[in-house]
N, C-alpha and C positions, 0 to 999 in steps of 0.2 A: 852025842857029846853032851856033857854038863856045862853049865855056865862057867864053872872053874876051870875045866879042860879047855874051853874055847879061849878063855882069858890067858891061860898059860901059852896056848899055841900063838895067839896074837903077840904076847910079849916077845916070843922067841923070833917070830917072823919079822917084827919091826926093827929088832936089834940086828938081825941077819942082814936086812935090806937097808939099814940106815934110814929109817923113815920115822919121822916125828908125828905123834897124833895129838892134834889140837881139839879139845872138846869145849863147847860152850856150856855154861853152868845149867842151861835148861835141859841138857841130856840126862838119860837115866843113870843111877848110880853105878850099874855094872859097865857103863861106857867110861865113866870118870875113872873108874879104878885101873883102866889100861892106858889112859891118857898120859902124856908127858907133860901137858899143861892144861889147867882148866881155868876158864875166867870169862869175863864178859867181853863185849865186843872190843873195847879199848885195849884190854890186857892181850887179847888174842892177836890184835894187830901188831902191837909191839913185840910179842913173842915170834910172830912170823917173820919180822924183819931181823930178829937176832939169832933164829935158828940157823945152825950150820950143817943140818942133816941134808941128805941129797934130795928126800922127798917129804911132802907133807900131806897127811890126810886130815881133812877137816870134818869134824862131826859137829855140824851145826846147820846152817842154811847156805844158799848159793852165794849171797852177797859176801859172806864171810870168807868162802873159798876164793872169791874173786879178789878179795883184799889180800889174801896170802899171796896169790899169784902176781899181784900188782907190785907188792913189796919184795917178792922173791922170784923175779922173772926167770931166773935161770934154774930154778927148782922145779921138779915135777910136782904139781898139786892136785890132789883128787878130792871130789866132794863124796863122802862116804855113801850117801843116797841121793841120786840125781834128781829125784822128785822133791827133795826138801827146799822149799823156796819161802820167801818172806812176803805176804800180801802187802805190807807197807812199803817195801822196797819197790814193788811193781805199780804203785798208785800214780806215780808221775813219771812221764816220758819226757825226752828232749824237746819235743815240740811244746809240750805244756810248760816246761821250765823256760823255754825262750819266750813264751808269752809272758809269764810272770817277771822275767828280767826287763821285758820291754815296758811293763806297768810300773816296775820300781827300778828305773835306770840308775840311780844314784846309791843303791843298796848293795852292800856285800852280801854275797849269796853264801849262806852257811848251810851245809847239807848234813843231816843226821847220817851216821854211818849206814843206817838202814835203807840205802839206796843202791841202785846198780852202779857199776863202775863206769858204764857209758854216761850216766847222769853226772857222776862226779867230775867228769872231764870239763864241764862247763860251770863249776862252782869254785868258790875262792878257797874255802877250808871245809874240812870234814870235822864232825864232833861226835862224841858218845854221849850217854846220859851221865857219865862220870867226869867227863871233861869240858861239857858244853859251857857251863858258867865261867869257868877259867879262860877258855879260849875266846869266847865272845866278849869278855871284859878286856882282853888283851888286844883286839882288834882296833885298828886306828879308825876305821869308819864308825861313826855313831849312828848309822842307819843299817838295819840288818833284815835281809830276807831269809827267814828260817823255814826249811823244807826237811820232810814232808809232815812231821807231826806237831800239830799245833798245841797239844797238850804239853809236850816238852818244852816247846818254844815259849809258851806263855809262862811256864815255870821260870825259865831261865830269864825271861824279860823282867819278871818281878824282882829279880836279884839286881838289875841295873836300870833303874827308872831314868837315868840320865840318857839312855840310848832309845832310839825308836825302832820298833820291830813290826814287820809284815809276816804274815803266815799263809800257808797253804792248807786248804781243808781236807787234810789226811788224817793219818792217826793208826795206831795198832788196833786191829779188829778184836783183840783179846782184852787188852788193858782198858779200852774204851767202854766196854760193856758193864764195868762195875760202877755201881752207883751209890749215892749216900745212904739208900736203904739197906744195901749190902753191909755198910759200915755200921749201921744201927743194929742190924740182925747180928753181926759178929760180936759187937761189943756187948750186946745183951747176953749172948751165950757165953762169952769170955770177959767178965767185967774187969779182971785183974791183968788183963794182957796189953802190952804196948802194940799199937798199929804201925807197921813198917810198910811204906808203898813206894812203888816206882813212878817217877815223874811222867811216865806215859799215860797214867791214869787221869780221869777227869778231874778238873779243878775242884769240884764238890767233894771228892775223895782225898785228894792231896791236902786240902785245908784242915782235914780232920786228923791228919796223921801226926804220930809222935816223932816219926823220923821219915824223911823223904830222901831217896838215893838210888844210885845204880844197883843192879844185881849184886855186885861185889861189895858196895857199901851197905846194904842190907844185910848180907850175911856177916860181914865184919862187925856191924853195930850189935846184932843179935848174939854173937860169940862173946863180945867183950862186955855186954851189959850185965848188971847185977839182977836184972828182972828175970823171972823164971818162966814167963809165958808171952807169947808173941802171936800176933794175927799177922800174916804174911800177905802183902798186897802186890804180888807180882806172879809170875809163872809157877805153877803148883809144884813142880819138881824142887823148888827151892825149899819148900817145906820138908820134903824128904830129906834132902842134902843135910839141912840143919839138924833134923832129928838124928842122923847118923853121927854128925859132928859134935852134938851137944845132947847126948842121952838123958842128961839130968835136968833138961828143960822141956817145955812143951810148945809145940808150934802148930797154928791152925791156918787153913787156907781161908782167905777173905771171901772168895766165891768160887764155886765149881767151875764156871766157864773160863777161869783163868788158866786154861790149859792149852798150850800151843801144838796143835797136831803136826804142824810142819817140823817142829823139833822132835816130836815124839816118834815120828816115822823111821828115823835113823836106829838102827838095831846093832847089837853085837856082831851078828852075822854079816851085816853090811861091811863092817871093818874087816872081818876075816876073809870075806870074799874079795875086798878090795886088795887085800895083801896077797891074796892067791892069784891075782890077775884076772878074775873073772867077775868083777863087780866095780861099782864106783864109777865115777866120771872124771877123766883128767880135764882140767879147766885150760881151755885155750882163749887167749885173748889178743885182738889185734894191737899192733905195736903203739898206734896213736892213743888207744884206750889205756894201755899200760902207763904210757907217758903222762897222759892228762890226769887220770885218776891218781897216778902216783904223786903228782905234785900236790894235789889236793890232801891225800892222806898223810904224806910226810910232813906238810905244814901243821896238821893236827898233831902229830907226834912232837914237833919242834915246840909248838905253843904250849902243849900239855906238859912238858917236862918241867 
């Protein structure tokens, strides 16, 4: 089968089975073309809560599929490729979180959505890179324990000096490897390009950016800008997507290592096999996890609106 034939069959089967396909923006172009919704973690969370389909296939990583299940417990939710995980989401467990909470007893616990559902059960609110500043600013507590990404946490803290922040020593293993030297090299190669970066990057990178924002924010900025060249400081698939969306503009990756293999592991055939009933993994979560994580995630949606 050709890619086009597989896509056509996927479109037929998902309609026949009343299944919604959600794809994170880091997925390949061939997957985005069969998705009902493409976006960043926050957009996918909202869409999962609004979908009226009988089932959902998540083309992303495990915590995203768990979020779909938490927000739509009555739906069947599948992770297209069961091996797709998120190293940052697995950096901190319940025992570690409880130790942190004991160390910072008066702090509101703010969890980046890149965490397991189990961890979210003991947090006050969930945030994404696009909603973190707004949500943290709306919290009554002026002391915040931000987990697990200190780079995003420090970026948020800089926006509200009136609040006190504490952090966990975690982070995205992809974004964190990019350095100021990479910025220097990219700017030398493309002197007329604007640098757009994700706040999961190191502070030394973020400080040199022309724009800092979520995946969706970066894409929207590039599409609306009058500038013709951009250096993209987030997962390298965004370079490809922007080239498709804006063929009259030029996009360059900030660094080769900005490639998430956990995202890349999902293929078009994974979706095909999931719809055929011979692939994917149906997400099952205990009732207490659905209830606890649901409170945390719904609080994010409420404060982020």
